[in-house]
C-alpha positions in Angstrom: 93.1 80.9 86.2 96.2 78.6 86.1 97.2 79.9 89.5 93.8 78.9 91.0 94.0 75.5 89.5 97.5 74.9 90.8 96.4 75.9 94.2 93.5 73.5 94.1 95.8 70.6 93.1 98.2 71.4 95.9 95.4 71.4 98.4 94.1 68.0 97.2 97.6 66.5 97.4 98.2 67.9 100.9 94.8 66.4 102.1 95.6 63.0 100.6 99.0 62.8 102.1 98.0 64.0 105.5 95.2 61.4 105.7 97.5 58.6 104.7 100.4 59.4 107.1 101.2 56.9 109.9 104.0 56.1 112.3 106.1 53.0 112.4 107.4 51.8 115.8 109.9 49.2 116.7 111.2 47.9 120.1 114.2 45.9 120.9 116.3 44.9 124.0 120.0 45.6 124.0 122.6 43.4 125.7 122.3 45.2 129.0 118.7 44.2 129.2 117.4 47.7 128.6 114.5 48.0 126.2 114.9 50.6 123.5 112.0 51.9 121.5 112.5 53.7 118.2 109.7 55.5 116.4 110.2 56.5 112.8 107.7 58.1 110.5 108.9 57.4 107.0 105.9 58.9 105.4 106.6 62.3 107.2 109.8 62.6 105.3 108.3 61.6 102.0 105.3 64.0 102.4 107.7 66.8 103.5 109.8 66.4 100.4 106.6 66.3 98.2 105.2 69.4 100.0 108.6 71.2 99.6 108.8 70.3 95.9 105.2 71.6 95.4 106.0 74.9 97.3 109.2 75.3 95.3 107.3 74.9 92.0 104.6 77.3 93.2 107.2 79.9 94.3 108.9 79.6 90.8 105.5 80.1 89.1 104.7 83.1 91.3 108.1 84.7 90.7 107.7 84.2 87.0 104.3 86.0 87.1 105.8 88.8 89.2 108.7 89.2 86.8 106.4 89.3 83.8 104.3 92.0 85.5 107.4 94.0 86.2 108.6 93.8 82.7 105.1 94.8 81.4 105.3 97.8 83.6 108.8 98.7 82.4 107.8 98.4 78.7 104.5 100.3 79.2 104.6 104.0 78.5 102.5 105.0 81.5 102.4 102.1 84.0 100.1 102.1 87.0 102.8 101.5 89.8 100.2 101.2 92.5 98.3 98.5 90.7 101.6 96.7 90.0 102.6 96.7 93.7 99.1 95.6 94.8 99.0 92.8 92.3 102.5 91.5 93.0 101.8 91.7 96.8 98.6 89.8 96.4 100.3 87.1 94.4 103.1 86.9 97.0 100.8 86.7 99.9 98.6 84.0 98.4 101.7 81.9 97.7 103.0 82.5 101.3 99.6 81.4 102.7 99.5 78.2 100.6 103.0 77.3 101.6 102.2 77.9 105.2 99.3 75.5 104.9 101.8 73.0 103.6 104.2 73.6 106.5 106.8 75.4 104.5 108.0 78.9 105.2 108.2 81.3 102.2 109.2 85.0 102.6 109.4 88.0 100.4 112.8 89.3 99.3 112.2 92.9 98.1 114.1 93.8 95.1 114.4 97.4 93.7 113.3 98.0 90.1 113.5 101.3 88.3 110.4 101.8 86.2 110.4 105.0 84.3 112.8 106.8 86.7 110.8 105.7 89.8 112.4 103.0 92.1 109.8 100.4 93.1 110.3 97.6 95.6 108.8 94.4 94.3 108.6 91.1 96.3 109.9 88.0 94.6 109.7 85.0 97.0 112.3 82.6 98.5 111.6 79.4 100.2 112.9 78.8 103.8 113.0 75.1 104.3 111.5 73.9 107.6 
């Protein structure tokens, strides 16, 4: 449930910032008489940093959930490995999709875990800044 609420908050923030974004433009003439125009979008940088911070927090929360599921499986006498892999993959893919909507690339970095003698590759996430 907390994950769904976090996703909803993120989508609201993205919507608000994308609607409020605008460009600032300035024109001047240099000593040689050539007109120079510079366009800067200060809000783009601010919204990018906010989106990046949101994605980093989301990735950290997802990785904590994945780690907790792996620890539960390690401590369980008869863990369902297929369910573990499916659940962690679903969490990772949901986070990757939300990050993509925010314009940030997130990828899986598969890590081997030994669970009751069986090596299982689980997919914690890393953020690729764009």
